[in-house]
Structures are given as structure tokens and as C-alpha cells.
N, C-alpha and C positions, 0 to 999 in steps of 0.2 A: 217130182210127184205130180201127176195129173189130177185135175179136179175129180175125175171118176175114181181114182185110187184114194183120194183124200176123204171122200164122203162115203159113208156106209148107209146113207138114207137119201131120200129125195127132198132137198130143201124147198122145192116148189110146193110141197105139201107140208109147210112149216107151221101152220096155225093149228094149235092143239086145243080143242075144246071137248069136254066131256069124254075124254079118252080117245078121240078120233083125230087123226092127222088130216088136214084139209088144205085146199088151195085158198089163197087170200082173195078177198073180193075185189081187190085193186090190182090183181095180176101178180107180177114179181118185180123185184128190184135186184140190181147187181151188187155183189160184194167183191171188192178188189183186194189183191195182195199189195200192201203199201211198198213192198220191196221192189216190185217191177211194174205195178199198176195193172197187172193182168187180172181179168175177171175170173174168179175161181168158182163162183156159184151164182145162181139166180134163186132168190129166196121169196117165199110167199109174202106178199105185201098186204098185211091185214089192215082193215079200216075200222071206222067207228062201229059199224054193224058187227064186225068180228069181235070188237072189244065188248060190246053188249052181250053177245052170245057167250063169251068167256065168263062174264059175270053171272049170266043165267046158270051156267053149269056149276060154277063155284058155289052159288047160293043154294042150288039143289043138293049139293054134296055136303054142305056145311054141317047140318044136324047129325048126319051119320058119322062124319069124321070126328066131330068134337066129342061124341059119345064113344068113340073107339077107345078101348083101354090104352092107357099110356104105354104099356109094354108092347102092344101091337104097333103103335106108332113108332116106338123106339126101334123095333126090329126092321121096319121099312127103311128107316134112316141108316141103320147099321149096314143093311144090305146095299144101300146106295153107296156108302163109303167103300165097301169091298169092290163093287163094280167099277167105281172110278179108278181104283188102283189096278184093276184088271185091264182097263182101257186107257191107262195113263199115257202111253206113247201116242195113241191115236188122238187123245185130247190135246196133248202138247203140240202135235203136228197141226191140228186145227188152229190153235192159238197163234202159232208162229205164222201161219199163212194169212189169217185174216187180221191179226193185230200187228205182226212184224217183229215182236220181241224175240230175243235170242232163244235157242232151244233150251239152254240151261235155265233161263228165267221162266220159260213156259213150263218146264218140268217142275220147277219149284212152285209155280202157281197151282198146278194140278194137285200136288201134295197138300198145299195149304188149303185149297178149296175142299178137298175131300175131308179134311180134319173137321170142318164145320158139321158135316153129316155125323161124324163119330161123336164130337162133343155134344151136339144136341140130341143124339140118340141116348146119351147118358143123362142129359138134363131132363129129357121128356118124362122119365120115371121119378123125378124129384121136383114136382111142381111147387112144393112148399105150402105154407099157410101159417095160421096162428090161432091160439086159443087162450082166453083169459077171462078173468072176472071183471065185471063192471065195478069201478071204484065205489060207486054208491051202493053196491049190493043189489040183489034181486034179479040179476041177469048174468048170463055168460055170453061171451062174444066169440064167434068162430069166423075167421078171415080166410077167404078162398080167392083163387085167381082163375078166372074163366077166359076162354079165347075171345078175342075182340070181335072176330067175324071174318068176312071176306077181306083179304088184304091185297092191295095193289102194289106191285113191286116194279120199280123202274131202275134199270142198271146201266152203267156206263160201258165204254168200249175198252178201257185200259186194263181191266182185269175181268175178262168175259166169263171165266169159270168161277172165280172166287166171289165176285160181287153177287152172282146168282145164288150160290150155295149159302153165303153169309146171310141172305134174307130168307130163302126158301126153308132152310133147315130149322131155324127157330120158329117160323110160322107154323110148320107142320108139327113140330114138337108140342107147341102150345095148343094145337087143335084147330088152327085156322085153315081155311082153304085159300088158294092164291091165284091171282092172275098176274102174269109176268110179261113185261115189255122190255126185251133186250135192245141194246143199242143197234141201230141200223148198220153201223160200221162192222160190228162183230157179232152177228146173230148165230153163227153156226155152232159155236161152242155151247151156247145156252140151249140150243135145240138138242145137241148131243147129250147134255146133262139131263134134260127133260126126258129123253128116251130111256136113259138109265133109271130114272125114277119110276117110269112106267114098268120097266123090267123088274125093279125092286119090289113092286107090288102096290104102288100108290093107286088107290081106287079112282075110277073115272070121275072127272070133275074136280078132284082135289087140287091138281096142278094143271093150269091152263096157260098157254103161251101165245102171245100175239106179236110176232115180229112185224115191223112196218116202218114206212118212211114218214108217216103222219104222227110223229110223237106227241105233238101238242093236242091233236084231235083225240087220240087214244087216251091220254092222261086226263083231258077235260071230261071225256065220256065217263071214265071211271070215277072221277071225283064228284061228278054230278049225280051219280047213281046212289040212291039211298041205301042200297044193299052193301055198298063198299064202306067199311068202317075203319080202314087203316090204309095209310099211304106210306111207303118206305122208298125213299129216293136217294140215289147217289149220283152226284153230278155237280154242275157249276152252281155257285151261289146265286147267280142271276136267275137261272131256271128254278132253283129251289125256292127262291123268294116268290116267284109267280105261283108255284104249286101251293105254297103255304097260304097265299091269299085266297086261292080257290078252295083249299081245305077249310079255311075259316068260315066260308059261307055255310057249310053244313057241320062245322065243328068236328071234323074228321081227325082222329088220332093220327099224328104225323111224326115220322122219324126222318131226319135230314142229315145226310153225310155230304158236306159241301166242300168248297175249295180249301186249299191250304197255302201257307207261305212259310214253310218250316225254317227256323233259324238253326244253324249248326255252329255251336260255340266251342272254340278251342282255348282253354285257359293256359296261362304261362307255365303251369306245372304239368301239363298234359304229356302223356306218352305219345309223341308225335307219330311214330309208326302206327300205333293203334288208331290214332285219330285219322290218319290217311286211309287206313284199311276201312274204317267205318264210313269215311266220306265217299269212298268208291262205291260202297253199297248204297248208302243213303242218296247219293246223287245220280249214279249212272244205271242202277237197276231198272230194267224196262226202258232204258233210254231217258230216264228222268221223267217219264210220263206217269207219275203217281202222285196222288194228293198228299202223301207223306214224304215225298222227295225233299231232300235238303235244297232249299231255294236261295238262301243267302248265308254266306259264311262270315263269321266274325272271329278273327284269329288274333290272339294277343301279340303285341308288337315284338315281345321277346322271342317268340317261336315262329313268327310270321315267315321269315325267309326260308327256314328249314321246312316248314309245312308246305309252302307253295312249291318249293323245289321238288319235294317228294310227291306231292299230289300231281304236279305237272308232269313229272316223269312217268307216273303210273297212267295218267290220262293219255299221254302220247303213245303208250304201248297198247292202248285199246284198239281192237280191230273193229272196223265198221263195215257192215254189209248184210247180206241176207243170211238168215239162220241156216239155210241149206248149205252155205259155204263155211259154217262154223264160226261166224262172226260173234263177237261179244256184245256189240251194240247194233241194234237193228234200225229200221227207219222210223220216222215219226208217222203219225197216223194219216196225215194229209199234206197237200202242198201248202195250204194256208197256214198250217202249223210251222212249216219251214219258213215261210215268208215272215211270220210274226217274230220268230227268233232272230232272223237276219236283221230285221228292222230294229229290234230292241238292243241287240248287241252293237249295231252301228251307232245308235243314239248314245249308248253308254261310252263307247270309245270317243265319240265326238265331244263328250262332256269331260274327258280327261283320263278315262280308264285305258288300259291297254291289254291286248291279248298276250299272255305270257306263255301259254302252252296250248297246243291243239293236236288232236289225233289226225292222222292222215285220212283223207276222204277220197277213195277211188271214184272213178267215173262210173256210176252205177245206174243212174236213170230213175231211181225211185225217190221216195220222200226222205232223203238223208240229210243229216246235219252233223258236222264233226263235234265230238266232245271237246269242250273249250273251257279254259280257265282264264278269268279276267282278274287283273289286280289293279291297285290304285283306284278302286271304286269308291267314289264319295259316299259317305254314310247316308246322304239324302238323295241318292241316285234313284230315278224312277224304276230302274230294273229291280230294285229291292222291294218295291211296293206291290208287284204283281206275281201271280203264280206263273212260272216260266213254262212248265210242262215240256221240258226238253233238256238236253245234256250240256247245260251251261252253268258254270260255277263262278259267281261273282264273289270276290274276297275283299273284306273290309278289315282294316287294322283297328284294334281297340287297346286302350290302356286303363281307362277308368271304369270300374264295375258299375257305378251308378249310371254313367252314360250308356254303357252297354245295355243295361236293362231297359233304358228308355228306348233305345233302338229296337231291341228285340220285341218289346210290347207295343210298339207304335202301329203295328199292322192291325187291320180290321179282322184278320184271320187268326185262328188259334187252334189248329189241329195238332200237328206233331212238332216236336222240337228235339234237339240233340245237344248234349254237352259232354266234353271230355276233360277230365282232370284226374290226377293221381290221388287227390284228396277226396274220398268218397263223400265225406260230410259236406265239403264245399260244393261238390257237384250236385248233391241233393238239395242244398240250400238254393243254389242257382236255379235248378229245375223247378223247385216249388215257387220260385219268383216269376217263372215264365207264365204268360197267359196262354196256356196250351192244354189241351185235353190229354196229351200223351207226351212223355219225355223219355227219350233214349239216353241212358247214362253209360258212357263208354261203350256204346254199341250203335250200329247204324241201322238197326231194324227195331220197329216197335210193335208190329202186328203179331197177334197170337189169338187163336180162337178162344182161349181160356181167359183173355183179358178184355176189358170193356173198351171198344174202339169208338172214338168220337171226339168232337172238338167243342170249343167254346166260341163266343162271339159269333161272327158270321160264318164260321166253319160248320155250324149245324146244331141240331137238336137231337137228343137221345143218344143211345149207345148200341153198338152191335157186338156180338160175341159175348162170352162169359154168361153169368146168370142174368145180367142186365139185358142181354140180347133176347132172352126168352120173355122177360117181363114186358118188353116193348110190344109184344103181340097178345097181351092179356089185359083184362080189366079187373080191378080189385073189388070184391064184394064181401060184405060181412053180414052175418046172421046174428041178430040179438035174440037170445033164448031166455025166456022166463025161467027163473030158478028159485 
């Protein structure tokens, strides 16, 4: 597929402000296919002036949008859901080309991303509130939730559709207007989603998009602008910490979905086949480039050999390559990502671990790394301390549950976690003991638009999805009425 066939719009006019698609003030930047490093598009490179213009438009549109009846906002989101399904194959193609994930994973992402529009279309008409009597008498209390204002949304490259819709949908449902900065590695999908929102009937200025290479400059411009009252960021803990410090200067409402280091625990009574099936999803979906990806495997000694043998065999069967060739595992996002994995695996092997199984890696030329299983990994190995963001599964044996919990909870991160046991009560008891915002019990997926997505410790603040996701874009107000 050529870039002309791939795109149904001119990405050089990729800055959306006040309903108009425009060129970026800094020219364009190239977007590459990580499978072959070919340039697939040149996208408008927005700068700080474009960022300010986007806030201008969002601020002008805010009063009208927040006063728009919830049912009308709901219908726009519902229409966006329908349009995403109409264009699902086109969106999946965009994702595979600019992100590199397999076509099956890209299709799954589009379906997941569209669900946020449907879920929050339904939540938009159920804003909630409260009414009660003051305990001392003489007054009634009415509690309402009002939109926080202009919301700045900053999304990562690993889920270019879902991370955009997971933020845009609740913001619009709550009555906020938005300015969106998609990742420079994968802006095309976000631009396509924004075009569908325009087609769905979003009024001018309600959704504004500024792609660009100056991420720090755009984010700083938005956080310094008194009209911006909300920042929602998904990305690394390092960058999230910087943004939180900037948000603190003006006490901006902040939601942060940051890094992960998910443990995957297999108990001695686990259904090993089910655990392996869950591990293949939790580890290798999207090439392991997900904040919820299983990052470190703790397998009970009694089932360790069986689990490793079956996980290893399944790993060796994985096909690696471009999505256009039907491969199950695509490239990593960049050459530096490959270099990082090569280095950390080499260091772990040097410390006593060994590579037990590995998928075949054809001579492809892109940013590829073979899915790999490491065994005999020491419980204090550095590889277990960092988010790998790639298809490497380090396996640690365990016997003592108290020691296991110390290992699991030693991480500064606490986003997702997984546990497999035939004893549901035991699995839930272990899951409740994990320092993690989400626990997958006997399954390798935890994300769902109807569930609150988010972590503890340095994995972030706030929640996305569910009713909590709508609340993130509102402020609570109460009216005390003389009675």
C-alpha cells in the first residue's frame, strides 16, 4: 500500500483549530513505518503559536459546548462510534503502518478505541449528583458536577487510536473542550479520528489538534495558559513528573497514566495451559509495547518447568515481521528501543540468566527484536526493575508466598498485574495484596472502557474509563439552599 492509498487526507494540513485544517507554522515532519523505515507521510509540525491558537479556539467554544444538552453531546459521540466502525479497516491500516503492530492487534485496538465513544455517549446523559438535608437543619444541599474547562490531552505512540478516544470521549461527554497533542511517531491515526469527530458533528473549536515535534514546548504553552484547567497525559513516569511540576504552578487539575512494571504470577495450582495463553496475550500483544504488558514472570517452582516449556514453545511459533506479511509480532517503534532491549538482555545473561526460547527473526531491515524467554533470572536482576516495552519475558521461580509478595511489591510502579490460580479465593487474596491499580485474575487482559483504568505509586494519578473517567473532567459544586 502506498502512502497515497493509505491516507484519505493531506497530513501536511494536520493542525486543527476552530474547525479548520491548516499547515503547521514549523513546516512538516516525517512519519516512518518502523517495519521498513520508509517515510509514509509528512505531517504538519505545529509550534507554540499553533498551541496557543488551539487554546483560543477551545476557550471560545467552551461556553456553548458546556451548555449543549447532554443528549446532543451524547449523539455526537454515538455517531463517532459508528463512523469508527465504518472506517475500521482504514484506521487499522494506519495503525499498522505508523506503529508497526500486527493487523490483528490494530483491529482490536480500533474496536477498543471506538468503545470509549459508545461508553461515554451513554455516560453523558447520566452526569449524576446528590440532594440531601443539612444535619443541623435549615438548609438543603444540591451537589452537581460541572465541566472543568479547556482540557489539554497528550497521548503516546503505542495506542494511537485508543489513547486519543479514551481522553477525548469523557472530556466531550462532560462538556469540556479539548486541545490534543498526539505523539510525533504516530500522529496519522489521531488525525483520522479527529476528522471522524468533525464528520460526527463536533462544533468548531470543541476538538483541536496540534501534531508536532516540539512536545515540551506545546505542553509548556498549554500548562502556562490560564484558560487550560485540565491536563491528561499518558506516557513515561519521567515526563509525567515534569508535567506535574508544571501543573502545580497553576494548580491545574491533572490525570497521569504513567509507566508500568506488571508482575505475572503463576501459582502452584494454576491451570498451566490457561496461564500460558494469558501470558501470550499479556506479554506479546503489540510486541510487548504496552504499559499493561506483563514485565516480570513469577512462576511457582512446582509448575515452573511445565510453564516454561509451554510458553517457550508458543513463543518460538510466533511469526515476526511486517503486518502486511501477516506476522503476529511487528517491529519495535525505533532503533533505540531495539538497542535498549539488546543491552538489558545481554546484561541479564551475563548475570546468570539464559535464553531458553526465542522466535525466529528473519533479515527484515526494520526495528525488529525476536520474542524471547529468559530463565534462571535472579529475583534481584535489574531487568525486573524497569519497564521493558518489548517482547522479552524474564521468568523467576518462587516458593514462599511472603517472599513473592515482597518481590511483586518492590517496584516503584503499580499499574497492572496478573495472577493465575485454580483457587479463585486465593487468586483474589493475592491480587488484593498486590500494589497495583488493576489485577487480571486468570486472564491476560485488564483493559475495558467500563472499568477504571489507572495505577498507584509512580504509575500515575486518576482513572480513565468507567464513571471515574467522566469525573476526571468535572469539578464538584454544591448549592446550599435555605429551607
